[in-house]
C-alpha positions as a printed NumPy array, in Angstrom:
array([[  58.384,  -73.28 ,    9.127],
       [  59.359,  -70.752,   11.763],
       [  62.957,  -70.538,   12.87 ],
       [  64.176,  -68.9  ,   16.04 ],
       [  67.553,  -67.986,   17.484],
       [  69.551,  -71.029,   18.585],
       [  67.856,  -73.592,   16.314],
       [  70.082,  -76.215,   14.722],
       [  69.587,  -76.263,   10.95 ],
       [  70.859,  -78.097,    7.896],
       [  71.825,  -76.036,    4.833],
       [  70.224,  -77.644,    1.77 ],
       [  70.691,  -75.066,   -1.016],
       [  72.541,  -71.838,   -1.875],
       [  75.665,  -73.279,   -0.239],
       [  78.428,  -70.684,    0.338],
       [  81.686,  -71.255,   -1.549],
       [  83.622,  -71.992,    1.644],
       [  81.316,  -74.916,    2.423],
       [  81.04 ,  -76.52 ,   -1.014],
       [  83.464,  -79.344,   -0.292],
       [  82.756,  -79.864,    3.423],
       [  81.21 ,  -83.028,    4.742],
       [  77.495,  -83.631,    4.54 ],
       [  75.153,  -82.705,    6.209],
       [  76.066,  -79.028,    6.378],
       [  74.948,  -77.931,    9.824],
       [  74.668,  -74.53 ,   11.427],
       [  73.022,  -72.492,   14.161],
       [  70.511,  -69.695,   13.639],
       [  72.02 ,  -66.436,   14.911],
       [  69.075,  -64.148,   14.117],
       [  65.968,  -63.855,   11.985],
       [  65.542,  -60.589,   10.071],
       [  62.32 ,  -60.644,    8.051],
       [  62.83 ,  -63.061,    5.157],
       [  66.54 ,  -63.484,    5.931],
       [  67.752,  -66.062,    8.403],
       [  71.318,  -65.492,    9.575],
       [  73.148,  -68.787,   10.121],
       [  76.626,  -69.495,   11.463],
       [  77.871,  -72.724,    9.855],
       [  79.362,  -75.257,   12.228],
       [  83.096,  -74.708,   12.911],
       [  83.168,  -71.434,   10.92 ],
       [  83.634,  -67.849,   12.114],
       [  81.517,  -66.146,    9.455],
       [  77.747,  -65.974,    9.053],
       [  75.594,  -66.424,    5.967],
       [  72.094,  -65.292,    5.001],
       [  69.532,  -67.819,    3.869],
       [  65.871,  -67.843,    2.959],
       [  63.467,  -70.17 ,    4.735],
       [  63.411,  -72.683,    1.844],
       [  67.239,  -72.962,    1.749],
       [  67.553,  -74.505,    5.208],
       [  65.64 ,  -77.087,    7.186],
       [  65.332,  -78.024,   10.83 ],
       [  68.022,  -80.524,   11.861],
       [  66.98 ,  -83.547,   13.86 ],
       [  69.602,  -85.699,   15.513],
       [  68.474,  -89.149,   14.374],
       [  70.843,  -91.018,   16.699],
       [  69.498,  -89.144,   19.723],
       [  65.888,  -89.808,   18.674],
       [  66.571,  -93.538,   18.233],
       [  68.229,  -93.704,   21.635],
       [  65.216,  -92.07 ,   23.298],
       [  62.831,  -94.38 ,   21.425],
       [  64.771,  -97.49 ,   22.518],
       [  64.828,  -96.21 ,   26.099],
       [  61.037,  -95.815,   26.008],
       [  60.557,  -99.303,   24.521],
       [  62.784, -100.867,   27.185],
       [  60.9  ,  -99.034,   29.925],
       [  57.527, -100.311,   28.619],
       [  58.842, -103.893,   28.33 ],
       [  60.236, -103.853,   31.887],
       [  56.958, -102.621,   33.401]])
């Protein structure tokens, strides 16, 4: 999977010590991509952390997707 600057990601392994006891899911924003390293700033933190591609995954906002799906269904039913 290709990541680019600004993507919202979920940290799934190699969790930094400062985030071990935070709530789940651990979310962050991609700051830069440097070869195999992906630099991520965890949500509500000032520091950045380096991750490999297999240690993070793309974050999808399930609530937002459901809302859009329901909006589409309602539109089809009203037509």
